[in-house]
C-alpha positions in Angstrom: -12.3 14.2 13.3 -9.8 13.7 16.6 -8.3 10.4 17.3 -11.0 9.1 19.4 -13.6 9.3 16.4 -11.6 8.1 13.9 -10.6 4.8 15.9 -14.6 4.5 16.6 -15.6 4.8 12.9 -12.7 2.6 12.0 -13.6 -0.2 14.2 -17.2 0.1 12.6 -15.9 -0.1 8.9 -13.2 -2.5 9.8 -16.3 -5.1 10.9 -18.0 -4.2 8.1 -15.3 -5.2 5.6 -14.8 -8.5 7.5 -18.4 -8.9 6.5 -17.9 -8.0 2.9 -15.4 -11.1 1.8 -17.3 -13.6 1.0 -19.4 -11.7 -1.4 -16.4 -10.3 -2.9 -14.9 -13.9 -3.7 -15.8 -14.8 -7.6 -14.7 -17.4 -9.8 -13.3 -17.9 -13.5 -14.2 -21.6 -14.0 -16.0 -22.6 -16.7 -19.3 -21.7 -16.4 -17.7 -17.8 -15.7 -15.3 -17.9 -18.7 -18.6 -18.7 -21.0 -20.7 -15.8 -19.5 -20.7 -13.3 -22.1 -21.4 -10.5 -19.4 -18.2 -11.2 -17.7 -16.3 -11.4 -21.2 -17.4 -7.9 -22.1 -14.2 -5.7 -21.6 -14.7 -3.6 -18.0 -15.7 0.0 -18.8 -16.3 2.2 -15.6 -19.0 4.6 -17.7 -22.3 4.4 -19.4 -20.9 5.9 -22.4 -18.0 3.0 -22.8 -20.1 0.5 -22.0 -22.6 1.7 -25.0 -19.5 1.7 -26.9 -18.5 -1.7 -26.0 -21.8 -3.3 -26.5 -22.5 -2.0 -29.9 -18.9 -3.4 -31.1 -19.7 -6.8 -31.4 -15.8 -8.1 -32.2 -15.1 -6.8 -28.5 -17.1 -9.0 -27.2 -14.9 -12.0 -27.6 -14.0 -14.5 -24.9 -11.5 -12.5 -22.6 -12.0 -14.0 -18.9 -9.1 -16.6 -18.4 -9.5 -19.7 -16.6 -8.5 -19.8 -12.6 -9.2 -23.1 -11.0 -9.6 -21.4 -7.2 -11.9 -18.8 -6.1 -10.3 -15.4 -5.4 -11.6 -11.7 -4.2 -11.5 -9.7 -7.4 -9.9 -6.3 -7.7 -13.2 -4.6 -7.3 -14.7 -6.9 -5.3 -18.8 -7.2 -4.8 -19.0 -3.6 -6.1 -18.5 -5.0 -9.7 -15.8 -2.9 -11.1 -12.7 -4.7 -12.3 -14.0 -8.2 -11.8 -10.9 -10.4 -13.0 -7.9 -11.2 -10.6 -5.0 -8.7 -10.6 -1.1 -9.4 -9.8 -0.3 -6.8 -7.8 -3.6 -5.8 -6.0 -3.8 -9.2 -4.8 -1.0 -8.7 -2.3 -2.5 -6.1 -0.5 -5.8 -7.6 -0.1 -4.2 -10.5 1.2 -2.6 -8.2 3.9 -6.2 -7.1 5.3 -7.6 -10.9 4.7 -4.5 -11.9 6.8 -6.0 -9.1 9.7 -9.3 -10.9 9.6 -7.9 -14.4 9.8 -8.9 -15.0 6.2 -6.1 -17.6 5.2 -8.6 -20.0 3.2 -8.8 -17.0 0.6 -5.3 -16.2 1.0 -4.2 -19.7 -0.2 -6.6 -19.6 -3.2 -4.7 -16.4 -3.8 -1.5 -18.0 -4.2 -2.7 -20.9 -5.9 -3.8 -19.3 -8.6 -1.1 -17.0 -9.0 1.5 -19.7 -9.5 -0.8 -21.9 -11.8 -0.6 -18.6 -13.9 3.1 -18.8 -13.7 2.9 -22.8 -14.4 0.7 -21.8 -17.5 1.9 -18.9 -18.5 5.4 -18.0 -17.5 4.5 -15.0 -15.2 1.4 -14.0 -12.9 -0.3 -12.4 -15.5 -1.6 -8.4 -15.1 -4.9 -9.7 -14.7 -6.5 -12.9 -15.9 -8.1 -12.0 -19.1 -6.6 -12.6 -22.9 -6.1 -8.8 -23.2 -3.0 -9.3 -21.0 -1.5 -12.1 -21.9 1.5 -10.1 -23.0 2.3 -9.1 -19.4 2.7 -8.7 -15.8 2.8 -6.3 -13.2 4.6 -5.2 -10.5 5.8 -8.4 -8.8 4.8 -8.2 -5.3 3.1 -11.6 -4.9 5.9 -13.6 -3.4 5.3 -11.7 -0.2 1.8 -13.7 0.2 3.6 -16.7 0.4 5.5 -15.5 3.2 2.5 -13.9 4.6 0.7 -17.2 4.4 3.5 -19.4 6.0 3.8 -16.9 8.8 0.5 -17.9 9.6 0.2 -21.8 8.7 4.0 -22.9 9.2 3.4 -25.2 6.1 6.6 -26.3 4.8 4.9 -28.2 2.3 3.6 -25.0 1.0 6.7 -23.3 0.3 8.5 -26.4 -1.0 5.5 -26.1 -3.6 6.1 -22.6 -4.3 9.8 -22.3 -4.5 10.4 -23.7 -8.0 7.7 -22.0 -9.3 8.6 -18.6 -8.1 11.7 -19.5 -9.1 10.7 -20.1 -12.9 9.0 -16.7 -12.9 12.0 -14.9 -11.4 14.8 -16.4 -13.7 12.3 -17.0 -16.9 10.6 -13.8 -17.2 11.8 -11.4 -15.1 15.3 -11.9 -16.4 14.4 -12.8 -19.5 16.1 -10.7 -22.4 13.1 -8.2 -22.9 13.4 -7.1 -19.5 17.1 -6.6 -19.4 19.2 -3.6 -19.8 22.6 -2.6 -20.1 22.8 -1.2 -16.6 21.9 -4.9 -15.4 18.5 -3.7 -13.8 15.4 -4.4 -15.5 12.6 -2.4 -17.7 9.2 -3.2 -18.6 7.6 -4.3 -21.8 4.4 -6.3 -23.3 5.2 -8.9 -25.0 3.3 -8.5 -28.0 5.7 -5.5 -28.6 6.6 -6.1 -32.6 10.1 -5.3 -31.1 10.3 -8.6 -29.1 7.8 -10.8 -30.2 8.0 -12.4 -33.6 5.2 -14.5 -35.0 1.2 -15.1 -35.2 -0.2 -13.3 -31.9 -3.7 -15.9 -32.7 -1.0 -18.8 -33.0 0.1 -18.3 -29.2 -3.2 -17.1 -27.8 -2.2 -13.8 -27.8 -5.2 -11.4 -27.8 -4.6 -8.1 -29.8 -3.2 -5.4 -27.4 -5.6 -2.5 -27.4 -2.7 0.0 -25.6 0.0 1.6 -28.2 3.4 -0.2 -27.2 4.0 2.5 -24.5 1.2 2.3 -22.7 1.2 -1.2 -22.6 4.8 -1.6 -21.2 3.9 1.2 -18.9 0.9 -0.8 -17.6 3.2 -3.6 -16.3 4.3 -0.8 -13.5 1.9 1.9 -13.8 -1.0 3.1 -15.8 -0.5 5.6 -16.3 2.0 8.5 -15.2 4.5 11.1 -16.4 7.6 10.0 -14.2 9.0 7.6 -16.8 9.1 10.6 -19.9 6.0 8.7 -22.0 8.3 5.3 -22.5 9.2 3.2 -19.8 10.8 1.1 -22.0 13.9 3.4 -21.9 13.8 3.0 -18.0 15.0 1.0 -15.0 12.0 1.6 -13.0 12.2 1.9 -9.2 9.1 0.0 -8.5 10.2 -2.6 -10.6 13.4 -3.3 -9.6 12.8 -2.6 -5.8 10.2 -5.3 -5.9 12.6 -7.5 -7.9 15.0 -7.0 -4.9 12.3 -8.2 -2.4 11.3 -11.1 -4.6 15.2 -12.3 -4.3 15.1 -12.0 -0.9 12.2 -13.7 -0.5 13.6 -16.8 -2.7 16.2 -16.7 -0.3 14.2 -16.8 2.8 12.2 -19.8 1.5 15.1 -21.9 0.7 16.5 -21.0 4.1 13.4 -22.5 5.6 12.9 -25.1 3.7 16.9 -26.6 4.6 19.0 -25.1 1.4 21.2 -22.7 3.0 23.7 -22.5 0.0 20.4 -21.5 -2.5 19.5 -19.1 -0.4 22.8 -17.3 0.0 23.0 -17.6 -3.8 19.4 -15.5 -3.6 20.9 -13.1 -1.2 23.5 -12.2 -3.7 21.3 -11.7 -6.3 19.1 -9.6 -4.4 22.0 -7.0 -3.4 23.4 -6.8 -6.4 20.2 -5.5 -8.0 20.2 -3.2 -5.2 23.8 -1.7 -5.7 22.9 -0.9 -8.9 19.6 0.7 -8.1 21.6 3.2 -5.5 24.3 3.5 -8.3 22.0 4.7 -10.9 18.9 6.1 -9.1 20.1 8.0 -6.1 20.9 11.5 -6.1 23.0 12.5 -3.3 22.6 16.2 -3.7 18.5 16.2 -3.7 18.6 13.3 -1.6 16.4 11.5 -3.7 15.8 8.2 -5.7 14.9 9.0 -9.5 14.0 7.3 -12.5 16.6 6.2 -14.7 16.7 6.7 -18.4 19.3 3.9 -19.4 19.3 4.8 -23.2 20.0 8.9 -22.5 22.0 7.5 -19.3 20.6 10.2 -17.2 18.0 10.4 -14.1 14.7 11.6 -14.8 13.7 14.8 -13.0 10.3 13.7 -11.4 9.4 13.4 -7.8 7.1 10.5 -7.1 6.2 8.0 -4.4 7.9 5.3 -6.4 11.4 6.7 -4.9 10.0 5.1 -1.5 10.1 1.6 -2.9 13.5 1.9 -2.2 13.1 2.3 1.5 10.1 -0.5 1.3 12.8 -2.9 -0.4 15.4 -2.1 2.1 17.5 -0.6 -0.8 17.9 2.8 0.8 21.0 2.9 3.3 20.1 4.9 6.5 21.6 8.0 5.5 19.9 7.7 2.4 16.2 7.1 4.4 17.0 10.3 6.4 17.5 12.5 3.5 14.0 10.9 2.1 12.3 11.4 5.1 13.0 15.3 5.2 11.6 15.1 1.4 8.2 13.8 2.6 7.2 17.7 3.0 7.4 17.8 -1.0 4.4 15.3 -1.1 2.4 15.3 2.4 -1.0 16.6 2.0 -3.9 17.0 4.5 -5.0 13.5 3.4 -2.2 11.7 2.6 0.5 11.6 -0.1 0.0 12.3 -3.7 1.7 10.0 -6.1 3.8 12.8 -7.3 4.8 16.1 -5.7 2.8 18.4 -8.4 1.0 18.0 -11.7 3.2 17.1 -14.5 2.7 17.6 -18.1 1.3 14.2 -19.8 3.6 12.7 -22.1 0.7 10.9 -23.5 -1.1 12.6 -26.3 -4.5 10.1 -25.5 -4.5 11.8 -21.9 -4.6 15.3 -20.7 -4.5 13.9 -16.8 -2.9 10.9 -15.7 -4.2 8.7 -12.8 -0.8 7.9 -11.1 0.0 11.7 -10.8 -1.1 14.5 -8.2 -3.5 15.0 -6.2 -4.2 11.1 -6.8 -3.4 9.2 -3.3 -3.7 5.7 -4.1 -4.1 2.9 -1.2 -1.2 0.9 -2.4 1.2 3.6 -2.2 0.1 5.2 1.0 0.8 1.6 2.5 3.8 1.2 0.7 5.2 4.1 2.2 3.9 3.8 5.7 5.6 0.6 5.7 8.7 2.3 4.4 8.8 4.7 7.1 8.6 1.9 9.8 11.0 -0.4 8.5 13.7 2.4 9.0 12.3 3.6 12.3 10.1 6.4 11.5 6.8 5.5 13.2 5.9 8.9 14.2 5.7 10.2 10.5 4.1 7.0 9.4 1.4 7.2 12.1 0.8 10.8 11.0 0.1 9.5 7.3 -1.8 6.2 8.2 -4.1 8.6 10.3 -4.4 11.2 7.2 -5.3 8.8 4.9 -7.8 6.6 7.1 -9.9 9.8 7.9 -10.2 10.9 4.0 -11.6 7.0 3.6 -13.7 7.6 6.6 -14.9 10.8 5.9 -16.0 9.7 2.3 -17.3 6.4 3.2 -19.7 8.4 5.5 -20.9 10.8 2.6 -21.4 8.0 0.4 -21.5 4.7 1.9 -18.7 3.7 -0.3 -14.9 3.0 -0.6 -13.1 4.2 -3.2 -10.5 3.1 -5.7 -8.4 6.5 -5.2 -9.2 9.8 -3.5 -7.9 13.4 -3.8 -5.4 13.9 -0.8 -5.4 17.7 -1.4 -9.0 18.3 -0.9 -10.0 14.9 1.0 -12.8 14.1 -1.5 -12.7 11.9 -5.0 -13.0 15.2 -6.9 -10.1 14.0 -9.2 -9.0 14.7 -12.6 -10.5 12.1 -15.6 -7.9 9.9 -17.3 -10.1 7.2 -19.2 -13.0 7.1 -16.5 -14.2 9.0 -13.4 -12.7 7.2 -10.1 -15.2 4.0 -9.0 -16.3 2.3 -5.8 -14.0 -0.2 -4.9 -13.4 -3.0 -2.4 -9.8 -4.7 -2.9 -7.0 -2.6 -1.8 -9.2 0.1 -0.9 -10.8 -2.2 1.9 -7.1 -3.1 2.9 -5.8 0.1 3.6 -8.3 0.8 5.9 -7.9 -2.9 7.6 -3.9 -2.3 7.6 -3.7 1.1 8.3 -6.2 1.0 11.2 -4.5 -1.5 13.0 -0.9 0.3 12.7 -2.7 2.7 14.5 -5.1 1.6 17.0 -4.3 -2.6 17.7 -0.6 -2.5 17.1 2.1 -0.9 19.2 3.9 0.9 17.3 7.3 2.3 19.2 7.3 6.1 19.5 
């Protein structure tokens, strides 16, 4: 398609997505958490659904209460009916573009509720997620909401709750490592959890601990060499830099200048450590650091561009990283890794967060990163590529999908646990958000 055709198709789909939001909204109140259908573990394929039906012990009540309506990760497609931690921020970007700040407010209030009740924003509102959170980008939703409403009372409400999560969960002992950077772990890990899980309301973990911990970042990928608990993940630590910067911004907005300075110092301290441990000058790239072995892992992945997204990378480092985009760039966007890496997880021959999978949030993060450092031409080129595959496949199937094969331009992808599924959520978000970058926001050339 030429650019005019892409724009025409995008405007039509953007309007359709605008009309989806109300149907995408769901709830997790008394009626829903008692509904046996909603409490079943979600499976993408009929084989596993039937297995789940036969195993009655798996049909325990798992859906957790949330006080406000929300858009589930899968939206009205019915897949992933929970509210997920990091998915929600990307969905909020599209909601903001469509002026649905009512839904964004509900999302934030639900996440603040989870912090107050559980100490962190859960991976998702299911009992089997009580042991972990997910990449903490949700504070950015507070800033997104305030920029439209100018509601400082809302900032005052959010600030102490977000501080509680940052200090009480992300700085907790189970996330700390000798480098001063965080790792990822699941609280049901027997190495850190002592006690009766039922007593504390923790559902028995259905994943090996290496996998459960990895699910607090990505599920699943080769880039952590099989055990994220031995690593200082770039995504997690760069998100925490942005988290601290957001706390600084909130503090200054509500008049607490000294508090803001403290959070700036916290952000810069973590940023310095990321540059120290994860940057490799001769490669011009950031790599995952395995702190137990005191070595960088060899895997090239889009997680490195989170260092630009968070403002961690210097201008010279960013220039080299942009040069390395050629390792990733494909006809229809960016795969998560530069090539297929052998799976370190014996359960899976193929991994979702690997080549040739192009995920919507990763496209958004990289494109935002490029714009942050002034690389608008590259950002627009990548936005156009990914938008084209989404529009092409939508024209063929009438659906948006969880992820795309950015090499072939289709949804023919290696299967990990399930085949690729129809999705709204962050797939809708990438259409709405990237299309506006190309056709409505004037980006400098």
